[in-house]
C-alpha positions as CSV (number, residue, x, y, z in Angstrom):
1,X,-95.5,-145.8,1.8
2,X,-98.3,-148.1,0.8
3,X,-101.9,-147.0,0.1
4,X,-102.9,-148.8,3.3
5,X,-100.5,-146.8,5.5
6,X,-101.6,-143.6,3.8
7,X,-105.2,-144.4,4.7
8,X,-104.2,-145.0,8.3
9,X,-102.4,-141.7,8.4
10,X,-105.4,-139.8,7.1
11,X,-107.7,-141.6,9.5
12,X,-105.7,-140.7,12.5
13,X,-105.6,-137.0,11.7
14,X,-109.1,-136.8,10.2
15,X,-110.7,-138.3,13.3
16,X,-109.2,-135.6,15.5
17,X,-110.1,-132.8,13.1
18,X,-113.7,-134.0,12.6
19,X,-114.2,-134.4,16.3
20,X,-112.9,-130.8,16.8
21,X,-115.2,-129.5,14.1
22,X,-118.2,-131.2,15.6
23,X,-117.4,-129.6,19.0
24,X,-117.0,-126.1,17.5
25,X,-120.3,-126.4,15.7
26,X,-122.2,-127.7,18.7
27,X,-122.8,-131.1,17.1
28,X,-120.9,-133.2,19.6
29,X,-122.9,-135.2,22.2
30,X,-119.8,-136.1,24.3
31,X,-119.0,-134.9,27.7
32,X,-116.8,-131.8,28.5
33,X,-113.6,-133.7,28.9
34,X,-114.1,-135.7,25.7
35,X,-114.9,-132.5,23.8
36,X,-111.6,-131.0,25.0
37,X,-109.4,-133.8,24.0
38,X,-109.3,-133.1,20.2
39,X,-107.8,-129.7,21.0
40,X,-105.1,-130.8,23.3
41,X,-101.6,-131.4,21.8
42,X,-100.0,-128.4,20.3
43,X,-99.2,-126.7,23.6
44,X,-97.8,-130.0,25.0
45,X,-95.3,-130.2,22.2
46,X,-94.3,-126.6,22.7
47,X,-94.1,-127.1,26.4
48,X,-91.3,-129.6,26.0
49,X,-89.0,-126.5,25.6
50,X,-90.0,-125.5,29.1
51,X,-88.9,-128.8,30.7
52,X,-85.8,-129.5,28.6
53,X,-82.3,-130.3,30.0
54,X,-81.5,-126.6,30.1
55,X,-84.2,-126.2,32.7
56,X,-82.8,-129.2,34.7
57,X,-79.4,-127.4,34.8
58,X,-80.6,-124.0,35.9
59,X,-83.3,-125.2,38.3
60,X,-80.9,-127.6,40.1
61,X,-78.2,-125.0,40.3
62,X,-80.6,-122.4,41.6
63,X,-82.1,-124.8,44.2
64,X,-78.7,-126.1,45.4
65,X,-77.2,-122.6,45.7
66,X,-80.1,-120.5,47.0
67,X,-82.6,-123.1,48.4
68,X,-86.2,-122.2,47.8
69,X,-85.5,-118.4,47.4
70,X,-86.0,-118.4,43.6
71,X,-89.1,-120.6,43.5
72,X,-91.2,-117.5,42.7
73,X,-89.1,-116.9,39.6
74,X,-90.2,-120.2,38.1
75,X,-93.9,-119.3,38.7
76,X,-93.4,-115.8,37.2
77,X,-91.5,-117.2,34.2
78,X,-94.3,-119.7,33.5
79,X,-97.0,-117.0,33.8
80,X,-95.0,-115.0,31.1
81,X,-94.7,-118.2,29.1
82,X,-98.5,-118.8,29.2
83,X,-99.1,-115.3,27.7
84,X,-96.4,-115.7,25.0
85,X,-97.4,-119.2,23.9
86,X,-101.1,-118.2,23.8
87,X,-100.3,-115.4,21.5
88,X,-98.3,-117.8,19.3
89,X,-101.1,-120.3,19.2
90,X,-103.5,-117.5,18.4
91,X,-101.4,-116.2,15.5
92,X,-101.5,-119.6,13.8
93,X,-105.3,-119.9,14.3
94,X,-106.2,-116.4,13.1
95,X,-103.8,-115.8,10.2
96,X,-103.3,-119.4,8.9
97,X,-99.6,-118.6,8.9
98,X,-96.8,-119.3,11.4
99,X,-94.6,-116.6,12.9
100,X,-91.7,-117.2,10.4
101,X,-94.1,-116.9,7.5
102,X,-95.6,-113.7,8.9
103,X,-92.0,-112.3,9.2
104,X,-91.4,-113.2,5.6
105,X,-94.6,-111.6,4.5
106,X,-94.1,-108.3,6.4
107,X,-90.4,-107.6,6.7
108,X,-87.8,-106.7,4.1
109,X,-85.9,-109.5,2.5
110,X,-82.5,-108.6,4.1
111,X,-84.0,-108.6,7.5
112,X,-85.8,-111.9,6.8
113,X,-82.5,-113.5,5.9
114,X,-80.9,-112.1,9.1
115,X,-83.8,-113.5,11.1
116,X,-83.5,-116.9,9.4
117,X,-79.7,-117.2,10.1
118,X,-80.2,-116.1,13.7
119,X,-83.0,-118.6,14.3
120,X,-81.1,-121.4,12.6
121,X,-78.3,-120.7,15.1
122,X,-80.9,-120.7,17.8
123,X,-82.1,-124.1,16.6
124,X,-78.6,-125.5,16.6
125,X,-77.8,-124.3,20.1
126,X,-81.2,-125.5,21.3
127,X,-80.5,-129.0,19.8
128,X,-77.1,-129.0,21.4
129,X,-78.5,-128.6,24.9
130,X,-81.3,-131.1,24.3
131,X,-79.2,-133.7,22.5
132,X,-76.6,-133.6,25.2
133,X,-79.2,-133.9,27.9
134,X,-80.6,-137.1,26.4
135,X,-77.1,-138.5,25.9
136,X,-76.2,-137.7,29.6
137,X,-79.4,-139.5,30.6
138,X,-78.4,-142.7,28.6
139,X,-74.9,-142.4,30.0
140,X,-76.0,-142.2,33.6
141,X,-78.7,-144.9,33.4
142,X,-76.9,-147.4,31.3
143,X,-73.3,-146.7,32.3
144,X,-72.3,-146.5,28.6
145,X,-69.7,-144.1,27.1
146,X,-71.0,-140.7,26.0
147,X,-70.2,-141.3,22.4
148,X,-72.4,-144.5,22.4
149,X,-75.0,-142.6,24.3
150,X,-74.9,-139.9,21.6
151,X,-75.4,-142.4,18.8
152,X,-78.3,-144.0,20.8
153,X,-79.9,-140.6,21.2
154,X,-79.7,-139.9,17.5
155,X,-81.3,-143.3,16.6
156,X,-84.1,-142.7,19.2
157,X,-84.9,-139.2,18.0
158,X,-85.0,-140.5,14.4
159,X,-87.7,-143.1,15.4
160,X,-89.7,-140.4,17.3
161,X,-89.6,-138.0,14.3
162,X,-90.6,-140.8,12.0
163,X,-94.1,-140.7,13.6
164,X,-94.8,-137.5,11.6
165,X,-95.4,-139.6,8.6
166,X,-98.5,-141.1,10.4
167,X,-100.0,-137.6,11.0
168,X,-99.9,-135.1,13.8
169,X,-101.8,-137.1,16.5
170,X,-99.3,-140.0,17.0
171,X,-96.4,-137.6,17.4
172,X,-98.4,-135.5,19.8
173,X,-99.3,-138.6,21.8
174,X,-95.7,-139.8,22.1
175,X,-94.3,-136.3,23.0
176,X,-97.1,-135.8,25.6
177,X,-96.4,-139.2,27.1
178,X,-92.7,-138.3,27.5
179,X,-93.7,-135.0,29.2
180,X,-96.0,-137.1,31.4
181,X,-93.1,-139.4,32.4
182,X,-91.0,-136.3,33.4
183,X,-93.9,-134.9,35.4
184,X,-94.6,-138.3,37.1
185,X,-90.9,-138.6,37.8
186,X,-90.8,-135.3,39.7
187,X,-94.0,-136.2,41.6
188,X,-92.1,-139.3,42.8
189,X,-88.9,-137.2,43.5
190,X,-91.0,-134.7,45.6
191,X,-92.5,-137.5,47.6
192,X,-89.1,-138.9,48.3
193,X,-87.4,-135.6,49.4
194,X,-90.4,-134.6,51.6
195,X,-90.2,-130.8,51.4
196,X,-91.7,-128.5,54.0
197,X,-94.8,-127.4,52.1
198,X,-95.3,-124.2,54.2
199,X,-91.9,-122.9,53.1
200,X,-92.6,-124.0,49.5
201,X,-95.9,-122.0,49.4
202,X,-94.2,-118.9,50.9
203,X,-91.3,-118.8,48.4
204,X,-93.6,-119.5,45.5
205,X,-95.5,-116.3,46.0
206,X,-93.1,-113.9,47.8
207,X,-90.4,-112.4,45.5
208,X,-87.0,-112.1,47.0
209,X,-83.3,-112.4,46.1
210,X,-80.2,-113.3,48.0
211,X,-77.4,-111.1,46.7
212,X,-76.4,-110.2,43.1
213,X,-75.6,-113.8,42.2
214,X,-79.2,-114.8,42.8
215,X,-80.3,-112.1,40.3
216,X,-78.0,-113.7,37.7
217,X,-79.4,-117.1,38.5
218,X,-82.9,-115.8,38.2
219,X,-82.1,-114.5,34.7
220,X,-80.7,-117.9,33.9
221,X,-83.9,-119.6,35.0
222,X,-85.9,-117.3,32.9
223,X,-83.6,-117.7,29.9
224,X,-83.9,-121.4,30.1
225,X,-87.7,-121.2,30.4
226,X,-88.8,-118.9,27.6
227,X,-87.4,-120.3,24.3
228,X,-87.4,-118.7,20.9
229,X,-87.9,-121.9,18.9
230,X,-91.0,-122.8,21.0
231,X,-92.6,-119.5,20.0
232,X,-92.0,-120.1,16.3
233,X,-93.1,-123.8,16.6
234,X,-96.3,-123.3,18.4
235,X,-97.8,-121.0,15.7
236,X,-97.1,-123.7,13.1
237,X,-98.8,-126.4,15.2
238,X,-102.1,-124.5,15.3
239,X,-102.1,-122.8,11.8
240,X,-103.6,-125.7,9.9
241,X,-104.7,-128.2,12.5
242,X,-108.3,-127.2,12.8
243,X,-109.4,-124.6,10.1
244,X,-112.4,-122.4,10.6
245,X,-113.3,-119.1,9.1
246,X,-116.4,-117.8,10.9
247,X,-115.5,-115.2,13.7
248,X,-117.6,-117.0,16.3
249,X,-115.9,-120.3,15.6
250,X,-112.4,-118.7,15.6
251,X,-113.1,-117.3,19.1
252,X,-114.4,-120.7,20.3
253,X,-111.4,-122.5,18.8
254,X,-109.0,-120.1,20.5
255,X,-110.7,-120.7,23.9
256,X,-110.1,-124.4,23.6
257,X,-106.5,-123.9,22.5
258,X,-106.0,-121.5,25.5
259,X,-107.1,-124.4,27.8
260,X,-104.4,-126.5,26.0
261,X,-101.8,-123.8,26.8
262,X,-102.9,-123.4,30.4
263,X,-102.8,-127.2,31.1
264,X,-99.5,-127.8,29.3
265,X,-97.7,-124.8,30.8
266,X,-99.2,-125.6,34.2
267,X,-97.6,-129.0,34.1
268,X,-94.3,-127.5,32.9
269,X,-94.5,-125.0,35.8
270,X,-95.0,-127.7,38.4
271,X,-92.2,-129.8,36.9
272,X,-89.8,-126.9,37.0
273,X,-90.8,-126.0,40.6
274,X,-90.4,-129.7,41.6
275,X,-86.8,-129.6,40.2
276,X,-85.9,-126.6,42.3
277,X,-87.6,-128.0,45.4
278,X,-85.8,-131.3,45.0
279,X,-82.4,-129.5,44.7
280,X,-83.2,-127.1,47.6
281,X,-84.4,-129.9,49.9
282,X,-81.7,-132.4,49.1
283,X,-78.6,-130.4,48.3
284,X,-79.0,-126.9,49.8
285,X,-80.2,-128.3,53.1
286,X,-77.1,-130.5,53.3
287,X,-74.7,-127.6,52.5
288,X,-74.0,-128.9,49.0
289,X,-74.5,-125.5,47.4
290,X,-72.1,-126.2,44.5
291,X,-74.1,-129.0,42.8
292,X,-74.6,-127.4,39.4
293,X,-74.2,-130.1,36.8
294,X,-76.4,-133.0,36.0
295,X,-73.9,-135.8,36.5
296,X,-73.0,-134.6,40.0
297,X,-76.7,-134.2,40.9
298,X,-77.4,-137.8,39.8
299,X,-74.4,-139.3,41.7
300,X,-75.1,-137.2,44.8
301,X,-78.8,-138.2,45.0
302,X,-78.1,-141.9,45.6
303,X,-76.1,-141.7,48.8
304,X,-78.5,-138.9,50.1
305,X,-81.9,-140.3,49.1
306,X,-81.3,-143.8,47.9
307,X,-81.0,-145.5,44.5
308,X,-84.6,-144.9,43.5
309,X,-84.2,-141.1,43.7
310,X,-81.2,-141.1,41.3
311,X,-82.8,-143.6,38.9
312,X,-86.0,-141.5,38.7
313,X,-83.9,-138.4,38.1
314,X,-82.0,-140.2,35.3
315,X,-85.2,-141.4,33.6
316,X,-86.8,-137.9,33.7
317,X,-83.6,-136.4,32.2
318,X,-83.6,-139.0,29.4
319,X,-87.3,-138.4,28.6
320,X,-86.8,-134.6,28.7
321,X,-83.8,-134.8,26.4
322,X,-85.4,-137.2,23.8
323,X,-88.6,-135.3,23.6
324,X,-87.0,-131.8,23.4
325,X,-84.4,-133.0,20.8
326,X,-87.2,-134.2,18.6
327,X,-89.2,-131.0,19.1
328,X,-86.1,-128.9,18.4
329,X,-85.7,-130.6,15.0
330,X,-89.4,-129.9,14.2
331,X,-88.8,-126.2,15.1
332,X,-85.8,-126.1,12.8
333,X,-88.0,-127.4,9.9
334,X,-90.6,-124.7,10.6
335,X,-88.0,-121.9,10.7
336,X,-86.4,-122.9,7.3
337,X,-89.8,-123.4,5.6
338,X,-91.3,-120.2,7.1
339,X,-88.5,-117.8,6.3
340,X,-87.2,-119.2,3.0
341,X,-89.9,-121.6,1.7
342,X,-87.3,-124.3,1.7
343,X,-87.9,-127.8,3.0
344,X,-85.3,-130.5,3.5
345,X,-86.0,-134.1,4.7
346,X,-86.3,-134.2,8.5
347,X,-83.6,-137.0,8.7
348,X,-81.1,-134.6,6.9
349,X,-81.8,-131.9,9.5
350,X,-81.5,-134.4,12.3
351,X,-78.1,-135.5,11.0
352,X,-76.8,-131.9,10.6
353,X,-78.1,-130.6,13.9
354,X,-76.6,-133.6,15.9
355,X,-73.1,-133.0,14.5
356,X,-72.2,-130.2,17.0
357,X,-73.3,-132.4,19.9
358,X,-71.3,-135.3,18.7
359,X,-68.3,-133.0,18.2
360,X,-68.6,-131.8,21.8
361,X,-68.8,-135.5,23.0
362,X,-65.9,-136.7,21.0
363,X,-63.7,-133.7,22.0
364,X,-64.4,-134.7,25.6
365,X,-65.8,-131.3,26.6
366,X,-67.9,-131.0,29.8
367,X,-71.4,-131.7,28.5
368,X,-73.2,-129.9,31.4
369,X,-71.0,-126.8,31.1
370,X,-71.6,-126.8,27.3
371,X,-75.4,-127.2,28.0
372,X,-75.4,-124.1,30.3
373,X,-73.4,-122.0,27.8
374,X,-75.9,-122.9,25.0
375,X,-78.7,-121.5,27.1
376,X,-76.9,-118.2,27.3
377,X,-76.4,-118.1,23.6
378,X,-80.1,-118.8,23.0
379,X,-80.9,-115.5,24.8
380,X,-79.6,-113.6,21.7
381,X,-82.5,-114.8,19.7
382,X,-85.3,-114.2,22.1
383,X,-86.1,-110.5,21.3
384,X,-86.4,-111.5,17.6
385,X,-89.2,-114.0,18.5
386,X,-91.2,-112.1,21.1
387,X,-91.2,-108.6,19.5
388,X,-92.5,-109.7,16.1
389,X,-95.1,-111.9,17.8
390,X,-96.5,-109.0,19.8
391,X,-96.5,-106.7,16.7
392,X,-98.4,-109.2,14.5
393,X,-100.9,-110.3,17.2
394,X,-101.7,-106.6,17.8
395,X,-102.5,-106.0,14.0
396,X,-106.2,-106.3,13.2
397,X,-105.5,-106.8,9.5
398,X,-103.6,-110.0,10.4
399,X,-105.6,-111.2,13.4
400,X,-109.2,-110.2,12.6
401,X,-111.5,-110.9,15.5
402,X,-108.6,-112.5,17.5
403,X,-106.6,-109.3,17.6
404,X,-105.1,-108.6,21.0
405,X,-107.2,-106.5,23.4
406,X,-105.4,-103.3,24.5
407,X,-104.7,-104.8,28.0
408,X,-103.3,-107.9,26.3
409,X,-101.0,-105.9,24.1
410,X,-99.8,-103.8,27.1
411,X,-99.1,-107.0,29.2
412,X,-97.3,-108.6,26.2
413,X,-95.0,-105.5,25.8
414,X,-94.3,-105.5,29.5
415,X,-93.4,-109.2,29.4
416,X,-91.3,-108.7,26.3
417,X,-89.4,-105.9,28.0
418,X,-88.8,-107.9,31.2
419,X,-87.7,-111.0,29.3
420,X,-85.4,-109.1,26.9
421,X,-83.9,-107.0,29.8
422,X,-83.2,-110.0,31.9
423,X,-81.7,-112.0,29.0
424,X,-79.4,-109.0,28.1
425,X,-78.4,-108.9,31.8
426,X,-77.6,-112.6,31.6
427,X,-75.5,-112.2,28.5
428,X,-73.6,-109.2,29.9
429,X,-72.9,-110.9,33.2
430,X,-71.7,-114.0,31.5
431,X,-69.4,-112.2,29.1
432,X,-68.0,-110.0,31.9
433,X,-67.4,-113.0,34.1
434,X,-65.8,-115.0,31.3
């Protein structure tokens, strides 16, 4: 890297940090929106996990099978996600360490090794779902074989991850733009399918189920929403981004990062809701309750709603897969560095983590089915992300002035119990039905 490119890298990151410091110290003369911009980014990267191809699969299956009945589950899941991701962001700000580093500092070595192995498996299964989702997107849009789509996915994610060398801001911008494309795509899809908004509002706020199968589907939606790797990653994105020491400035910084979480998770919630609404309005209303895989959804949309609907769906799936595959690789880096203090080149990790996906593709396994199974396997790792997070953010020695309030801790433990219980139910039901 030349001296000139290094200077460019420093300028990009330094401008954002300097602007944030000026806002925190009351020296910025810009408007409210301009003052907020330097703090936006970390939650948008973490939110990619909430609109990844696993969400596509569960939301479409849920909408096709049960209509709008489970729309409230998406809202509830994202409210839980807001709390969890805000705690993760707060841990990085207050302690200067990410969740994996805190685990290494406070747990015994044997347990740390166990956590590292478990979270590495989580990272691999996460990448499997996300890589396959992007490959399916290329396959559907370009009509190319899956193995070519897989290679194209690998090349594209290498290019995206290469932006890290230019500082955090370019990568945040590209990932946020991809999330924006997914969001806009589903705004278009929602306009095309023309749902009955009164029914949408009712099912968004009135909890109900439709038999035991709908409970299992609700657990699947939750399992695809709250992701272990996003919890570990978010704490690393805030730990050294804007560094302040004074208690008043720490509180102010967290308030801005909380806005980042609310906006990013709000967008993710709307996208997930739009996915289910599209499937309910298009497939369930036509009696097509068995539409559960991404290829069938894409092919069925065109004769029902026109070519534009299927094309927009394919573009949103591709952007979701590419962004989440890139973020999954970043999370894997954080996990290895945090637990073991090891670092490997990001291109090496990208090559290693894409191998299982390419094996699935070359063996001719059903990519959508593999994607859904990977979401179930991810559930094993969730308690080992949420529980340590609640423990650490409730510890005043670690958090200082940003330690959880009592009510926050109670809510966090309730959310942890619900998420863990539903994921255990999902694992049990899946194994029993296998």
